[in-house]
C-alpha positions as a LaTeX table, in Angstrom:
\begin{tabular}{lrrr}
\hline
Residue & $x$ (\AA) & $y$ (\AA) & $z$ (\AA) \\
\hline
Unk1 & $-29.21$ & $-3.08$ & 32.96 \\
Unk2 & $-31.60$ & $-5.95$ & 33.23 \\
Unk3 & $-32.47$ & $-6.04$ & 29.72 \\
Unk4 & $-29.23$ & $-6.04$ & 28.48 \\
Unk5 & $-28.48$ & $-9.17$ & 30.80 \\
Unk6 & $-31.21$ & $-10.86$ & 29.58 \\
Unk7 & $-30.42$ & $-10.29$ & 25.68 \\
Unk8 & $-26.77$ & $-11.32$ & 26.80 \\
Unk9 & $-28.25$ & $-14.46$ & 28.45 \\
Unk10 & $-30.73$ & $-15.44$ & 25.70 \\
Unk11 & $-27.82$ & $-15.17$ & 23.10 \\
Unk12 & $-25.68$ & $-17.30$ & 25.14 \\
Unk13 & $-28.48$ & $-19.92$ & 25.35 \\
Unk14 & $-28.60$ & $-20.22$ & 21.68 \\
Unk15 & $-25.19$ & $-20.24$ & 21.00 \\
Unk16 & $-24.66$ & $-23.46$ & 19.31 \\
Unk17 & $-22.43$ & $-24.76$ & 16.70 \\
Unk18 & $-24.65$ & $-23.04$ & 14.05 \\
Unk19 & $-23.88$ & $-19.71$ & 15.20 \\
Unk20 & $-20.30$ & $-19.91$ & 13.68 \\
Unk21 & $-22.22$ & $-19.40$ & 10.46 \\
Unk22 & $-24.25$ & $-16.55$ & 11.88 \\
Unk23 & $-24.34$ & $-13.09$ & 10.61 \\
Unk24 & $-23.41$ & $-10.22$ & 13.31 \\
Unk25 & $-26.55$ & $-8.41$ & 14.01 \\
Unk26 & $-26.41$ & $-4.82$ & 14.37 \\
Unk27 & $-29.84$ & $-3.43$ & 14.28 \\
Unk28 & $-33.46$ & $-4.47$ & 13.49 \\
Unk29 & $-36.93$ & $-2.85$ & 13.19 \\
Unk30 & $-40.50$ & $-3.83$ & 12.08 \\
Unk31 & $-42.04$ & $-2.24$ & 9.30 \\
Unk32 & $-45.66$ & $-2.25$ & 9.94 \\
Unk33 & $-46.57$ & $-0.98$ & 6.48 \\
Unk34 & $-44.72$ & $-4.06$ & 4.72 \\
Unk35 & $-45.17$ & $-6.41$ & 7.57 \\
Unk36 & $-41.68$ & $-7.20$ & 7.35 \\
Unk37 & $-38.65$ & $-7.28$ & 9.99 \\
Unk38 & $-35.64$ & $-5.61$ & 8.51 \\
Unk39 & $-32.13$ & $-7.07$ & 10.01 \\
Unk40 & $-28.79$ & $-4.83$ & 9.63 \\
Unk41 & $-26.20$ & $-7.68$ & 9.68 \\
Unk42 & $-22.28$ & $-7.74$ & 8.91 \\
Unk43 & $-20.75$ & $-10.47$ & 7.69 \\
Unk44 & $-17.20$ & $-11.75$ & 6.35 \\
Unk45 & $-17.37$ & $-12.43$ & 2.44 \\
Unk46 & $-17.95$ & $-10.23$ & $-0.38$ \\
Unk47 & $-17.18$ & $-12.43$ & $-3.44$ \\
Unk48 & $-20.51$ & $-14.25$ & $-3.59$ \\
Unk49 & $-24.20$ & $-13.21$ & $-2.75$ \\
Unk50 & $-25.15$ & $-14.37$ & 0.55 \\
Unk51 & $-28.32$ & $-16.06$ & 1.82 \\
Unk52 & $-29.75$ & $-15.97$ & 5.04 \\
Unk53 & $-32.15$ & $-18.26$ & 7.16 \\
Unk54 & $-34.00$ & $-16.53$ & 10.15 \\
Unk55 & $-35.39$ & $-19.22$ & 12.74 \\
Unk56 & $-37.39$ & $-18.99$ & 15.55 \\
Unk57 & $-35.27$ & $-20.69$ & 18.36 \\
Unk58 & $-37.40$ & $-20.69$ & 21.42 \\
Unk59 & $-40.14$ & $-18.72$ & 23.29 \\
Unk60 & $-40.30$ & $-18.08$ & 26.97 \\
Unk61 & $-43.50$ & $-18.30$ & 28.88 \\
Unk62 & $-42.86$ & $-15.63$ & 31.40 \\
Unk63 & $-44.03$ & $-12.06$ & 31.09 \\
Unk64 & $-43.16$ & $-10.15$ & 29.02 \\
Unk65 & $-42.97$ & $-13.39$ & 26.60 \\
Unk66 & $-40.17$ & $-13.24$ & 24.51 \\
Unk67 & $-39.15$ & $-15.32$ & 21.44 \\
Unk68 & $-35.36$ & $-15.67$ & 20.17 \\
Unk69 & $-34.92$ & $-15.68$ & 16.57 \\
Unk70 & $-31.41$ & $-16.63$ & 14.78 \\
Unk71 & $-30.05$ & $-15.30$ & 11.67 \\
Unk72 & $-27.75$ & $-17.75$ & 9.94 \\
Unk73 & $-25.73$ & $-17.18$ & 7.02 \\
Unk74 & $-26.09$ & $-20.14$ & 5.03 \\
Unk75 & $-23.45$ & $-19.26$ & 2.30 \\
Unk76 & $-20.51$ & $-21.84$ & 2.70 \\
Unk77 & $-18.13$ & $-20.98$ & $-0.27$ \\
Unk78 & $-17.65$ & $-17.18$ & 0.23 \\
Unk79 & $-13.80$ & $-17.11$ & 0.89 \\
Unk80 & $-13.38$ & $-13.69$ & 0.80 \\
Unk81 & $-12.65$ & $-11.52$ & 3.93 \\
Unk82 & $-14.05$ & $-8.09$ & 3.51 \\
Unk83 & $-16.97$ & $-7.33$ & 6.02 \\
Unk84 & $-20.08$ & $-6.58$ & 4.26 \\
Unk85 & $-23.05$ & $-5.01$ & 5.63 \\
Unk86 & $-26.60$ & $-5.58$ & 4.52 \\
Unk87 & $-30.19$ & $-5.51$ & 5.46 \\
Unk88 & $-32.02$ & $-8.65$ & 5.52 \\
Unk89 & $-35.75$ & $-8.39$ & 5.05 \\
Unk90 & $-38.15$ & $-11.31$ & 6.35 \\
Unk91 & $-42.01$ & $-11.31$ & 6.49 \\
Unk92 & $-43.23$ & $-10.75$ & 10.02 \\
Unk93 & $-46.30$ & $-12.87$ & 9.75 \\
Unk94 & $-44.89$ & $-16.11$ & 10.83 \\
Unk95 & $-43.56$ & $-14.46$ & 14.11 \\
Unk96 & $-46.42$ & $-12.31$ & 14.91 \\
Unk97 & $-48.58$ & $-15.32$ & 14.32 \\
Unk98 & $-46.73$ & $-17.46$ & 16.58 \\
Unk99 & $-46.59$ & $-15.02$ & 19.34 \\
Unk100 & $-48.44$ & $-11.83$ & 18.61 \\
Unk101 & $-47.77$ & $-10.00$ & 21.76 \\
Unk102 & $-44.07$ & $-11.34$ & 22.36 \\
Unk103 & $-41.02$ & $-9.43$ & 22.35 \\
Unk104 & $-38.46$ & $-10.74$ & 19.68 \\
Unk105 & $-34.63$ & $-10.77$ & 20.55 \\
Unk106 & $-32.63$ & $-11.55$ & 17.32 \\
Unk107 & $-29.27$ & $-13.23$ & 17.70 \\
Unk108 & $-26.48$ & $-13.56$ & 15.62 \\
Unk109 & $-22.58$ & $-14.10$ & 15.75 \\
Unk110 & $-20.32$ & $-13.01$ & 18.45 \\
Unk111 & $-23.32$ & $-13.09$ & 21.00 \\
Unk112 & $-24.94$ & $-10.08$ & 18.91 \\
Unk113 & $-28.38$ & $-9.47$ & 19.54 \\
Unk114 & $-31.27$ & $-6.84$ & 19.11 \\
Unk115 & $-34.25$ & $-6.62$ & 21.13 \\
Unk116 & $-37.71$ & $-5.62$ & 19.24 \\
Unk117 & $-40.30$ & $-5.05$ & 21.72 \\
Unk118 & $-43.83$ & $-5.63$ & 19.96 \\
Unk119 & $-46.11$ & $-4.15$ & 22.68 \\
\hline
\end{tabular}
């Protein structure tokens, strides 16, 4: 219950105008073999290839340390309305270097969020 509340609060903290273009985050995992973070997203589109930006928004200093990462769909011209599901793969090195012992909360549209415990 506390973990769900924390994820909801963190998602609301970063809900800014930029989340209007965010993809909905459905699941995520770390692939330690490839040193990547794989993020399952869903978004409206289907006529064009979508590009995504994944940005660290903030890190808490509390224990356990938590960093909030936002997935943003940077595609602006796809007017189709099909729901597309895709896996976005990003290098994990940047996130692990900034806060190697921090959990990562990945947030997206509609207050969607997934927590990746790294400890």
